[in-house]
C-alpha positions in Angstrom: 3.5 17.3 17.0 7.0 16.7 15.6 6.4 14.1 12.8 8.4 12.3 10.2 7.0 10.5 7.1 9.2 7.7 5.9 8.3 5.6 2.9 9.5 3.0 0.4 8.3 3.1 -3.2 8.9 1.1 -6.3 6.3 2.5 -8.7 5.9 6.0 -7.3 2.5 5.5 -5.7 3.7 5.4 -2.1 6.0 8.4 -2.8 3.1 10.4 -4.2 1.0 9.7 -1.1 3.9 10.3 1.3 4.7 13.7 -0.3 1.1 14.8 -0.2 0.8 13.6 3.5 4.0 15.4 4.5 2.8 18.6 2.8 -0.6 18.3 4.5 1.0 17.8 7.9 3.9 20.2 7.3 6.4 17.6 8.5 9.7 16.1 7.5 9.8 13.3 4.9 12.4 10.7 4.0 12.6 7.8 1.5 13.6 4.3 2.6 16.2 3.2 0.0 16.5 -0.5 -0.7 20.0 -1.6 -1.7 18.5 -4.1 -4.1 17.5 -2.9 -7.5 13.7 -3.1 -7.9 13.2 -1.4 -11.3 12.8 -2.8 -14.8 11.5 -6.3 -15.7 14.0 -8.2 -13.5 13.6 -5.8 -10.6 9.8 -6.0 -11.0 9.8 -9.8 -10.9 12.2 -9.7 -7.9 9.9 -7.2 -6.1 7.0 -9.5 -6.4 9.0 -12.5 -5.2 10.8 -10.6 -2.5 8.2 -11.3 0.3 9.0 -15.0 0.0 12.6 -14.4 1.0 11.8 -11.1 3.0 15.5 -10.2 3.2 17.1 -7.1 2.0 19.3 -4.3 3.2 18.5 -0.6 3.3 20.5 2.6 3.6 20.3 4.3 6.9 17.9 7.3 6.9 19.4 10.7 7.5 16.8 11.8 10.1 17.4 10.9 13.7 14.2 8.9 14.1 14.2 9.1 17.9 13.9 12.9 17.8 10.3 12.6 16.4 7.1 12.2 18.4 5.5 10.3 15.6 6.9 8.3 12.7 4.5 7.6 9.8 5.6 4.6 7.8 4.4 4.2 4.2 4.8 0.9 2.3 3.5 -0.7 -0.9 1.9 -4.1 -0.3 3.6 -7.0 -2.1 2.0 -10.4 -1.9 -0.3 -9.3 1.0 2.4 -7.9 3.2 4.7 -4.9 3.6 7.7 -4.5 1.3 11.0 -6.1 2.6 12.6 -2.6 2.7 9.9 -1.3 4.9 10.2 -4.3 7.2 13.9 -3.8 7.4 13.4 -0.2 8.3 11.1 -1.2 11.2 13.6 -3.8 12.5 16.5 -1.3 12.2 14.7 1.4 14.2 12.8 -0.8 16.6 12.9 0.7 20.1 13.8 4.2 18.7 10.3 5.1 17.5 8.1 6.5 20.1 4.8 6.4 18.3 4.1 5.0 14.8 1.4 5.1 12.2 1.1 3.1 9.0 -0.2 3.7 5.5 0.0 1.3 2.7 -0.7 1.3 -1.0 -1.9 -1.6 -3.0 -4.1 -2.6 -5.9 -6.9 -3.7 -3.7 -8.3 -2.0 -0.6 -6.8 -4.2 2.0 -3.2 -5.0 2.9 -4.1 -8.3 4.4 -1.0 -8.8 6.6 0.3 -5.3 6.8 -0.8 -4.5 10.4 0.3 -7.9 11.7 3.8 -7.6 10.1 4.1 -4.0 11.3 3.5 -5.1 14.9 5.9 -8.0 14.5 8.8 -6.0 13.0 8.4 -2.8 15.0 7.4 -4.4 18.3 4.3 -2.2 18.7 1.0 -1.7 17.1 0.4 1.2 14.7 -1.7 4.0 16.3 -3.7 4.2 13.1 -3.5 2.4 9.8 -5.0 3.5 6.4 -4.9 1.8 3.1 -4.9 3.5 -0.3 -5.5 1.9 -3.7 -3.1 2.6 -6.5 -6.0 3.6 -8.7 -7.1 6.3 -6.2 -3.5 7.7 -6.1 -3.3 7.8 -9.9 -6.6 9.6 -10.3 -6.2 11.9 -7.3 -9.3 10.7 -5.4 -7.1 9.7 -2.4 -6.8 13.3 -1.2 -9.9 13.4 1.0 -9.0 10.1 2.7 -5.4 11.3 3.1 -6.6 14.5 4.8 -8.7 12.4 7.2 -5.7 10.2 8.0 -3.5 13.3 8.6 -6.1 14.8 11.0 -6.6 11.5 12.9 -2.9 10.7 13.3 -2.1 14.0 15.0 
């Protein structure tokens, strides 16, 4: 299966998981780049308030998304939903993604509205959704669950 992993990250947790997943699946990977600065104290505060406004702009990805059989989208969860950059990616490529899967990273084990917002923004339900805690990513215990996700998504 020809797959692409796309992800947005602010702290590096989603990036670490996306890279491990792409390596496990031997597939392409690309970062979603938010045009708004989300680093430092002000960027951090803005990131946590971003879901209230939910508006941002992103850079177009280099990959031709419609060429892939599967696009796996990775997002951090901010205030119980996907990051605005991830939502913008889904809106931008809606109708071009054949089959999609979702993984999210968060401090707790459930991204409350992630699946609902995924379906709303992409126009289709994820074939599979997995959540990963930031603690599991930092201590490396996410790998077994990530391998299970990689196997089930193909």
